[in-house]
Phi, psi and omega in degrees: 000144178253156185226153168247140174259127179264115182288167179299333179272002179091355179291147181258128179243121181136191009282148177227155177279174185297320181296319178294318178299319179295320178295320178297322178295319179294327179279351181087005179283338175237127178249170184302337181266359180296143176277130180242132180247130176283125180291134180104301182277334182075007181287129179255134179220155173293147183300329183288354178267356179271115184298135175081002181287319181252136178292144178295139180296140179276139176291140179296142180277135176285148178300141183254000180238168178236148177292313176221151179304129179092352179240121180281160176288130178293138179236154177275149176294155179299140182269129175243120180295156179299141178089358181245128180263193179301139178073011179084003180287144179293143177282147179299141177087357179256123182300146179301137179084352182296320181292323181291330182269352182289140177282127181246139176248148181296141177279140181221083184279350181259008181285156178290154180299146180264131180287133185266346178059029182293320181297317178295322179295318179294316178301314182294329178290314184285324189252348189235276187228103187306306186299316181287330176294325177295320176301317179297320179296319180299313179296319180297325180289338181280340188299309185298316182291324178293317180291322178295330178278002178089004181268077183298316184290324175294321177296319179296319179295317178295322178298315179297319178294320179299315180295318181300311183290327176294317179296317178299318180298316181295315181297313179295324177296317178295317179298316179297320179292321179294315179296317179298318179294322178295319179293316179298320179296318182290325182284331184262016178279000000 
């Protein structure tokens, strides 16, 4: 039997035989939600309803080595995306498809701690440029919660932003103080 793949834009790709369709699925060109049309009958079905089209997921392999005799290799807990409960069932109160559409970042629980630059942000707020120092404090406050949630890259980005805004605040504060001192010197001469 031959099949047509109906693209998201409505374009028809095919006809192709089952082996080609299976290869396209393995390459990611066909996903479980793709519409598949049987040539001849015109019947359209989701790709995940065609038996044998997608390979069964492989169970993760347990580590087979040890760091030292008697000490197992540390492993990360299994990751469950937001909105998905035990067994892949949707959690109550989460709209269908919300978990599939959520942007996920890799968890990195073994990464080094990210510096939050909070002290520099507070210093820049009190001694230099108040508005930009507050921005630095907000970014610095986000670092810990992002890293605790497993979002290493988000924590790193907030850390970099906190340092950037604290530095800008300090530089502008120094420039403002130099200009202010120069004006005071010129006026009191």
